[in-house]
MDTraj code that builds the backbone (N, CA, C; nanometers):
import mdtraj as md
import numpy as np

residues = "UNK UNK UNK UNK UNK UNK UNK UNK UNK UNK UNK UNK UNK UNK UNK UNK UNK UNK UNK UNK UNK UNK UNK UNK UNK UNK UNK UNK UNK UNK UNK UNK UNK UNK UNK UNK UNK UNK UNK UNK UNK UNK UNK UNK UNK UNK UNK UNK UNK UNK UNK UNK UNK UNK UNK UNK UNK UNK UNK UNK UNK UNK UNK UNK UNK UNK UNK UNK UNK UNK UNK UNK UNK UNK UNK UNK UNK UNK UNK UNK UNK UNK UNK UNK UNK UNK UNK UNK UNK UNK UNK UNK UNK UNK UNK UNK UNK UNK UNK UNK UNK UNK UNK UNK UNK UNK UNK UNK UNK UNK UNK UNK UNK UNK UNK UNK UNK UNK UNK UNK UNK UNK UNK UNK UNK UNK UNK UNK UNK UNK UNK UNK UNK UNK UNK UNK UNK UNK UNK UNK UNK UNK UNK UNK UNK UNK UNK".split()
xyz = np.array([
    [1.4931, -8.0182, 2.8099],
    [1.3911, -8.1079, 2.8335],
    [1.2621, -8.1195, 2.7320],
    [1.2173, -8.2485, 2.7433],
    [1.1121, -8.2549, 2.6203],
    [0.9877, -8.1998, 2.6508],
    [0.9022, -8.1564, 2.5247],
    [0.8028, -8.0841, 2.5079],
    [0.6871, -8.1756, 2.5887],
    [0.5827, -8.1147, 2.6595],
    [0.4721, -8.1949, 2.6857],
    [0.3556, -8.1959, 2.5535],
    [0.3356, -8.3252, 2.5521],
    [0.2598, -8.3558, 2.4296],
    [0.1024, -8.3135, 2.4894],
    [0.0328, -8.2314, 2.3822],
    [-0.0948, -8.1936, 2.4245],
    [-0.2219, -8.3061, 2.3625],
    [-0.1616, -8.3738, 2.2633],
    [-0.2443, -8.4550, 2.1737],
    [-0.2143, -8.5282, 2.0516],
    [-0.3041, -8.5741, 1.9805],
    [-0.2918, -8.6093, 1.8281],
    [-0.4016, -8.5875, 1.7609],
    [-0.3627, -8.5190, 1.6217],
    [-0.4591, -8.5375, 1.5130],
    [-0.4354, -8.6173, 1.4001],
    [-0.5268, -8.7109, 1.3721],
    [-0.5162, -8.7632, 1.2147],
    [-0.6006, -8.6976, 1.1268],
    [-0.5650, -8.6806, 1.0237],
    [-0.6012, -8.6326, 0.8906],
    [-0.6068, -8.7049, 0.7833],
    [-0.6470, -8.7088, 0.6525],
    [-0.6304, -8.7593, 0.5418],
    [-0.6479, -8.6272, 0.4444],
    [-0.5275, -8.5809, 0.3648],
    [-0.4973, -8.4690, 0.2711],
    [-0.4351, -8.5146, 0.1732],
    [-0.4925, -8.4369, 0.0312],
    [-0.4236, -8.4676, -0.0780],
    [-0.2842, -8.3983, -0.0609],
    [-0.1949, -8.4859, -0.1087],
    [-0.0521, -8.4215, -0.1206],
    [-0.0465, -8.2915, -0.2127],
    [0.0484, -8.1543, -0.1392],
    [0.0349, -8.0537, -0.2171],
    [-0.0967, -7.9921, -0.2089],
    [-0.1704, -8.0082, -0.1492],
    [-0.3289, -7.9355, -0.1688],
    [-0.3907, -7.9089, -0.0418],
    [-0.3031, -7.9237, 0.0620],
    [-0.3611, -7.8581, 0.1767],
    [-0.3835, -7.7097, 0.2097],
    [-0.5102, -7.6630, 0.2742],
    [-0.5548, -7.5349, 0.2592],
    [-0.6464, -7.5163, 0.4060],
    [-0.6432, -7.4122, 0.4550],
    [-0.7241, -7.3973, 0.5674],
    [-0.8685, -7.4153, 0.5925],
    [-0.9048, -7.4587, 0.4640],
    [-1.0554, -7.4819, 0.4515],
    [-1.1016, -7.6339, 0.5297],
    [-1.2128, -7.6293, 0.5630],
    [-1.2359, -7.7990, 0.6338],
    [-1.2045, -7.8842, 0.5541],
    [-1.1546, -7.9886, 0.5897],
    [-1.1616, -8.0505, 0.7096],
    [-1.0355, -8.0022, 0.8123],
    [-0.9238, -7.9511, 0.7535],
    [-0.8149, -7.9179, 0.8240],
    [-0.8319, -7.7936, 0.8993],
    [-0.8902, -7.6963, 0.8930],
    [-0.9022, -7.5580, 0.9567],
    [-0.9790, -7.5801, 1.0904],
    [-1.1194, -7.6449, 1.0716],
    [-1.1466, -7.6773, 1.2145],
    [-1.0621, -7.7742, 1.2908],
    [-1.0237, -7.9020, 1.2494],
    [-0.9421, -7.9823, 1.3133],
    [-0.8346, -7.9238, 1.3902],
    [-0.7821, -7.8253, 1.3236],
    [-0.6291, -7.7930, 1.4089],
    [-0.6436, -7.6598, 1.4663],
    [-0.7578, -7.5684, 1.4041],
    [-0.8054, -7.4386, 1.5082],
    [-0.8494, -7.4676, 1.6137],
    [-0.9180, -7.6052, 1.6319],
    [-0.9761, -7.6304, 1.7899],
    [-0.8707, -7.6597, 1.8573],
    [-0.7527, -7.7176, 1.8418],
    [-0.6210, -7.7424, 1.8966],
    [-0.5442, -7.6272, 1.9125],
    [-0.5600, -7.5192, 1.8670],
    [-0.4798, -7.4111, 1.8750],
    [-0.3499, -7.4288, 1.7761],
    [-0.3447, -7.4855, 1.6748],
    [-0.2469, -7.4960, 1.6212],
    [-0.2394, -7.4049, 1.5045],
    [-0.1132, -7.3361, 1.4413],
    [-0.1097, -7.2298, 1.3331],
    [-0.1543, -7.3367, 1.2096],
    [-0.2587, -7.3147, 1.1755],
    [-0.3195, -7.3865, 1.0667],
    [-0.2308, -7.3306, 0.9148],
    [-0.2008, -7.2232, 0.9026],
    [-0.1417, -7.1861, 0.7824],
    [0.0145, -7.2319, 0.7784],
    [0.0642, -7.2338, 0.8912],
    [0.2300, -7.2958, 0.9066],
    [0.2033, -7.4532, 0.8816],
    [0.0901, -7.5223, 0.9398],
    [0.0938, -7.6927, 0.8825],
    [0.0777, -7.6735, 0.7439],
    [-0.0214, -7.5852, 0.6686],
    [-0.0281, -7.6108, 0.5254],
    [0.0751, -7.5957, 0.4577],
    [0.1465, -7.4794, 0.5029],
    [0.2744, -7.4516, 0.4118],
    [0.3561, -7.5620, 0.4418],
    [0.4129, -7.6319, 0.5617],
    [0.4873, -7.7200, 0.5672],
    [0.4547, -7.8641, 0.5087],
    [0.3139, -7.8739, 0.5025],
    [0.2757, -8.0179, 0.4358],
    [0.2905, -7.9982, 0.2875],
    [0.2461, -7.8722, 0.2455],
    [0.2647, -7.8563, 0.1127],
    [0.3937, -7.8980, 0.0443],
    [0.5031, -7.8216, 0.1287],
    [0.6319, -7.8434, 0.0463],
    [0.6941, -7.9752, 0.0789],
    [0.6537, -8.0500, 0.1705],
    [0.6829, -8.1881, 0.1912],
    [0.6421, -8.2792, 0.1103],
    [0.5272, -8.2540, 0.0415],
    [0.4371, -8.3357, -0.0292],
    [0.4083, -8.2878, -0.1960],
    [0.5155, -8.2206, -0.2125],
    [0.5252, -8.1778, -0.3673],
    [0.5252, -8.2662, -0.4759],
    [0.6074, -8.3835, -0.4214],
    [0.6322, -8.4978, -0.5234],
    [0.5114, -8.5738, -0.5139],
    [0.4117, -8.5633, -0.4442],
    [0.3269, -8.6665, -0.4166],
    [0.1531, -8.5848, -0.4497],
    [0.1899, -8.4992, -0.5356],
    [0.0599, -8.4210, -0.5803],
    [-0.0527, -8.4774, -0.6058],
    [-0.1519, -8.4566, -0.5299],
    [-0.3166, -8.5094, -0.5435],
    [-0.3419, -8.6511, -0.5101],
    [-0.2350, -8.7258, -0.4520],
    [-0.2671, -8.8599, -0.3591],
    [-0.2880, -8.8102, -0.1985],
    [-0.4302, -8.9057, -0.2096],
    [-0.4449, -8.9053, -0.0604],
    [-0.3371, -8.9396, 0.0237],
    [-0.3024, -8.8680, 0.1349],
    [-0.1901, -8.9087, 0.2181],
    [-0.2568, -8.8969, 0.3449],
    [-0.2628, -9.0046, 0.4602],
    [-0.2665, -8.9987, 0.5911],
    [-0.1626, -8.8986, 0.6523],
    [-0.2006, -8.8476, 0.7713],
    [-0.0973, -8.7547, 0.8124],
    [-0.1409, -8.7398, 0.9986],
    [-0.0042, -8.7725, 1.0561],
    [-0.0412, -8.7778, 1.2185],
    [0.0292, -8.6675, 1.2601],
    [-0.0625, -8.5669, 1.3267],
    [-0.0009, -8.4518, 1.3775],
    [0.0067, -8.4601, 1.5347],
    [0.1130, -8.4316, 1.5887],
    [0.1282, -8.4589, 1.7443],
    [0.1486, -8.2691, 1.7882],
    [0.0355, -8.2311, 1.8415],
    [0.0796, -8.1262, 1.9117],
    [0.1093, -8.0888, 2.0408],
    [0.1686, -8.0108, 2.0569],
    [0.2440, -7.9950, 2.1974],
    [0.1629, -7.8745, 2.2974],
    [0.2032, -7.8580, 2.4174],
    [0.1130, -7.7668, 2.5086],
    [0.1594, -7.6363, 2.4768],
    [0.2746, -7.6068, 2.4211],
    [0.3166, -7.4997, 2.3873],
    [0.2615, -7.4283, 2.2271],
    [0.1803, -7.4955, 2.1765],
    [0.1247, -7.5003, 2.0453],
    [0.1943, -7.5162, 1.9246],
    [0.3157, -7.5434, 1.9403],
    [0.3905, -7.6222, 1.8499],
    [0.3380, -7.7570, 1.8034],
    [0.3692, -7.8073, 1.6867],
    [0.3581, -7.9355, 1.6450],
    [0.4436, -7.9933, 1.5516],
    [0.4508, -8.1081, 1.5401],
    [0.5114, -8.2024, 1.4316],
    [0.4199, -8.2892, 1.3788],
    [0.4666, -8.3564, 1.2436],
    [0.3550, -8.4461, 1.1722],
    [0.4585, -8.5291, 1.1013],
    [0.4102, -8.6654, 1.0931],
    [0.4215, -8.7707, 1.0338],
    [0.3496, -8.7975, 0.9173],
    [0.3937, -8.8025, 0.7847],
    [0.3179, -8.8180, 0.6717],
    [0.3458, -8.9923, 0.6196],
    [0.2203, -9.0499, 0.6402],
    [0.2341, -9.1968, 0.6004],
    [0.2002, -9.2348, 0.4619],
    [0.1974, -9.3716, 0.4276],
    [0.2058, -9.3692, 0.2795],
    [0.0286, -9.3752, 0.2742],
    [-0.0013, -9.3866, 0.1363],
    [-0.1352, -9.3733, 0.0865],
    [-0.2064, -9.4826, 0.1191],
    [-0.3268, -9.4954, 0.1294],
    [-0.4311, -9.6091, 0.1894],
    [-0.4083, -9.7222, 0.0878],
    [-0.3931, -9.8573, 0.1160],
    [-0.4301, -9.9343, 0.0133],
    [-0.5533, -9.9450, -0.0532],
    [-0.6747, -9.9129, -0.0051],
    [-0.7842, -9.8940, -0.1064],
    [-0.7659, -9.7966, -0.2021],
    [-0.6868, -9.6841, -0.1954],
    [-0.6626, -9.5496, -0.2840],
    [-0.5505, -9.6194, -0.3991],
    [-0.4686, -9.7095, -0.3382],
    [-0.3517, -9.7475, -0.4551],
    [-0.4138, -9.8674, -0.5385],
    [-0.5301, -9.9207, -0.4603],
    [-0.5785, -10.0589, -0.5301],
    [-0.6865, -10.0166, -0.6496],
    [-0.7694, -9.8871, -0.6131],
    [-0.8477, -9.8367, -0.7009],
    [-0.7527, -9.7760, -0.8182],
    [-0.6471, -9.7161, -0.8070],
    [-0.5579, -9.6515, -0.8861],
    [-0.5160, -9.7679, -0.9838],
    [-0.4349, -9.8722, -0.9222],
    [-0.4135, -9.9814, -1.0135],
    [-0.5232, -10.0430, -1.0999],
    [-0.6558, -10.0645, -1.0273],
    [-0.7541, -10.1097, -1.0939],
    [-0.8054, -10.0030, -1.2209],
    [-0.7858, -9.8760, -1.2397],
    [-0.8263, -9.8004, -1.2987],
    [-0.9612, -9.7577, -1.2860],
    [-1.0204, -9.7525, -1.1650],
    [-1.1557, -9.7414, -1.1198],
    [-1.1893, -9.6358, -1.0184],
    [-1.3057, -9.5606, -0.9929],
    [-1.3297, -9.4521, -0.9274],
    [-1.3801, -9.5108, -0.7790],
    [-1.4470, -9.6192, -0.7577],
    [-1.4994, -9.6393, -0.6370],
    [-1.5017, -9.7942, -0.6391],
    [-1.5208, -9.8650, -0.5150],
    [-1.5271, -10.0040, -0.4879],
    [-1.6711, -10.0460, -0.5300],
    [-1.6892, -10.2053, -0.5227],
    [-1.8259, -10.2338, -0.5370],
    [-1.9081, -10.2313, -0.4138],
    [-2.0502, -10.2235, -0.4275],
    [-2.1550, -10.1857, -0.3080],
    [-2.1643, -10.3274, -0.2691],
    [-2.1609, -10.4138, -0.3474],
    [-2.1622, -10.5816, -0.2949],
    [-2.0678, -10.6259, -0.3556],
    [-1.9447, -10.6343, -0.2722],
    [-1.8423, -10.6783, -0.3322],
    [-1.8222, -10.8432, -0.3467],
    [-1.9087, -10.9035, -0.2871],
    [-1.9232, -11.0757, -0.2920],
    [-1.9980, -11.0796, -0.4070],
    [-2.1064, -11.0020, -0.4649],
    [-2.1575, -11.0229, -0.5773],
    [-2.1249, -10.9729, -0.6784],
    [-2.0692, -10.8231, -0.7149],
    [-2.0232, -10.7471, -0.8211],
    [-1.8745, -10.7314, -0.8143],
    [-1.8111, -10.7647, -0.8892],
    [-1.6798, -10.7386, -0.9188],
    [-1.6701, -10.6191, -0.9859],
    [-1.5849, -10.5423, -0.9486],
    [-1.5659, -10.3763, -1.0209],
    [-1.4394, -10.4119, -1.1328],
    [-1.3524, -10.4973, -1.1150],
    [-1.2318, -10.5192, -1.1833],
    [-1.1263, -10.6073, -1.1194],
    [-0.9947, -10.5949, -1.1872],
    [-0.9165, -10.6991, -1.1219],
    [-0.7527, -10.6444, -1.1299],
    [-0.6891, -10.7081, -1.0593],
    [-0.5614, -10.6618, -1.0317],
    [-0.4729, -10.7986, -1.0598],
    [-0.3372, -10.7655, -1.0856],
    [-0.2318, -10.8987, -1.0837],
    [-0.1709, -10.8860, -0.9794],
    [-0.1137, -11.0137, -0.9351],
    [-0.0289, -11.0264, -0.8339],
    [0.1085, -10.9280, -0.8379],
    [0.1554, -10.9138, -0.9384],
    [0.2559, -10.8065, -0.9604],
    [0.2063, -10.6730, -0.9159],
    [0.0879, -10.6436, -0.9148],
    [0.0527, -10.5402, -0.8960],
    [0.0270, -10.5248, -0.7403],
    [-0.0098, -10.6146, -0.7058],
    [-0.0434, -10.6472, -0.5484],
    [0.1045, -10.6389, -0.4537],
    [0.2031, -10.7002, -0.5462],
    [0.3337, -10.7075, -0.5000],
    [0.3921, -10.5340, -0.4584],
    [0.3762, -10.4649, -0.5711],
    [0.4099, -10.3408, -0.5808],
    [0.3324, -10.2456, -0.4714],
    [0.2170, -10.2524, -0.4448],
    [0.1296, -10.1735, -0.3450],
    [0.1980, -10.2474, -0.2289],
    [0.2080, -10.3769, -0.2008],
    [0.2783, -10.4295, -0.0845],
    [0.3887, -10.3671, -0.0346],
    [0.4848, -10.3312, -0.1486],
    [0.6236, -10.2842, -0.1103],
    [0.6097, -10.1214, -0.0795],
    [0.5311, -10.0449, -0.1411],
    [0.4894, -9.9089, -0.1029],
    [0.4188, -9.9096, 0.0580],
    [0.3386, -10.0274, 0.0820],
    [0.2639, -9.9854, 0.1970],
    [0.3580, -10.0660, 0.3248],
    [0.4327, -10.1413, 0.2807],
    [0.5156, -10.2055, 0.3793],
    [0.5672, -10.1214, 0.5022],
    [0.6103, -9.9967, 0.5081],
    [0.6308, -9.9206, 0.6384],
    [0.5310, -9.9013, 0.7201],
    [0.4012, -9.9099, 0.6766],
    [0.3162, -9.8888, 0.7671],
    [0.2141, -10.0088, 0.7862],
    [0.2517, -10.1195, 0.7314],
    [0.1876, -10.2578, 0.7653],
    [0.2473, -10.3178, 0.8942],
    [0.1577, -10.4151, 0.9694],
    [0.2460, -10.5050, 1.0469],
    [0.2961, -10.6175, 1.0164],
    [0.3722, -10.6187, 0.8896],
    [0.3956, -10.7681, 0.8458],
    [0.5512, -10.7590, 0.8419],
    [0.6366, -10.8409, 0.8432],
    [0.7530, -10.8686, 0.8330],
    [0.8149, -10.9001, 0.7187],
    [0.7240, -10.9837, 0.6400],
    [0.7514, -11.0530, 0.5162],
    [0.6656, -10.9865, 0.4338],
    [0.7142, -10.9727, 0.2817],
    [0.6341, -10.9051, 0.1799],
    [0.5302, -10.9778, 0.1463],
    [0.5612, -11.1595, 0.1641],
    [0.4381, -11.2162, 0.1321],
    [0.3144, -11.2019, 0.2248],
    [0.3383, -11.1730, 0.3645],
    [0.2385, -11.1406, 0.4358],
    [0.1573, -10.9973, 0.3873],
    [0.2355, -10.9003, 0.3717],
    [0.1843, -10.7985, 0.3204],
    [0.1195, -10.7918, 0.1780],
    [0.1526, -10.9044, 0.1006],
    [0.0529, -10.8866, -0.0322],
    [-0.0488, -10.9904, 0.0052],
    [-0.0664, -11.0425, 0.0922],
    [-0.1886, -11.1016, 0.1601],
    [-0.2627, -11.0377, 0.2066],
    [-0.2362, -10.9276, 0.2661],
    [-0.3368, -10.8140, 0.3457],
    [-0.3891, -10.7513, 0.2311],
    [-0.2689, -10.7001, 0.1488],
    [-0.3592, -10.6118, 0.0413],
    [-0.4620, -10.6869, -0.0670],
    [-0.4469, -10.8106, -0.0767],
    [-0.5060, -10.9135, -0.1652],
    [-0.6535, -10.9047, -0.0832],
    [-0.6635, -10.9117, 0.0510],
    [-0.7807, -10.9398, 0.1045],
    [-0.8264, -10.8193, 0.0871],
    [-0.7828, -10.6778, 0.0973],
    [-0.8566, -10.5585, 0.0733],
    [-0.9238, -10.5597, -0.0413],
    [-0.8203, -10.5825, -0.1373],
    [-0.8824, -10.6147, -0.2767],
    [-1.0227, -10.6786, -0.2802],
    [-1.0221, -10.8127, -0.2345],
    [-1.1277, -10.8717, -0.2470],
    [-1.2577, -10.8072, -0.1528],
    [-1.2298, -10.7438, -0.0412],
    [-1.3363, -10.6733, 0.0196],
    [-1.3932, -10.5307, -0.0687],
    [-1.3402, -10.5090, -0.1524],
    [-1.3594, -10.3889, -0.2442],
    [-1.3873, -10.4524, -0.3694],
    [-1.4242, -10.5476, -0.3926],
    [-1.4911, -10.6242, -0.5060],
    [-1.3920, -10.6191, -0.6415],
    [-1.2510, -10.6265, -0.5992],
    [-1.1738, -10.6178, -0.7207],
    [-1.0997, -10.8035, -0.6862],
    [-1.0891, -10.8510, -0.8018],
    [-1.0302, -10.9652, -0.8136],
    [-0.8808, -10.9708, -0.8272],
    [-0.8083, -11.0477, -0.8050],
    [-0.6505, -11.0814, -0.7997],
    [-0.6548, -11.1947, -0.9012],
    [-0.5970, -11.1550, -1.0058],
    [-0.5775, -11.2590, -1.1256],
    [-0.4203, -11.3259, -1.0927],
    [-0.4365, -11.4445, -1.1632],
    [-0.2933, -11.5007, -1.2189],
    [-0.2940, -11.6255, -1.0880],
    [-0.1979, -11.6674, -1.0732],
    [-0.1558, -11.7724, -0.9803],
    [-0.0666, -11.7030, -0.8548],
    [-0.1216, -11.7328, -0.7424],
    [-0.0593, -11.6708, -0.6245],
    [0.1012, -11.7240, -0.5977],
    [0.1837, -11.6196, -0.5878],
    [0.3392, -11.6729, -0.6089],
    [0.3738, -11.7247, -0.4876],
    [0.2962, -11.7289, -0.3744],
    [0.3529, -11.8227, -0.2571],
    [0.2749, -11.9578, -0.2355],
    [0.1514, -11.9812, -0.3211],
    [0.1027, -12.0902, -0.3011],
    [0.1169, -12.1900, -0.3968],
    [0.1547, -12.3106, -0.3872],
    [0.1738, -12.4339, -0.4694],
    [0.0732, -12.5151, -0.5098],
])
top = md.Topology()
chain = top.add_chain()
for i, resn in enumerate(residues, 1):
    res = top.add_residue(resn, chain, resSeq=i)
    for name in ("N", "CA", "C"):
        top.add_atom(name, md.element.get_by_symbol(name[0]), res)
traj = md.Trajectory(xyz[None], top)
């Protein structure tokens, strides 16, 4: 028989660096989830993505057990990494902080594809380009899908 789901917790944790300190400890402790067990499993599964911010969806059950799914890094984090910047623009419509090429947008779209609601790479690239524009990052070059 299937376990009864108690609820969900969404967190953003750096890969391989989960520890019981806030925000993880209070979020999981209030639900009765074994914090150290989560940290050990998460760090084990994210050793190859050390230091990257990773969204994680934790499903906890009424018997205090849990499962979790690790998502792909957020698009803004990947865009800032590609543009070699620390943060986005305060006024993206006026102050541009950097630029990325369409090839870099395509790479980010390929990484994000499992988590986006797009069926074609072209659609995913348009989504990533829109995120870049809203952060004050310019997409340089000719768009590969507009003639």
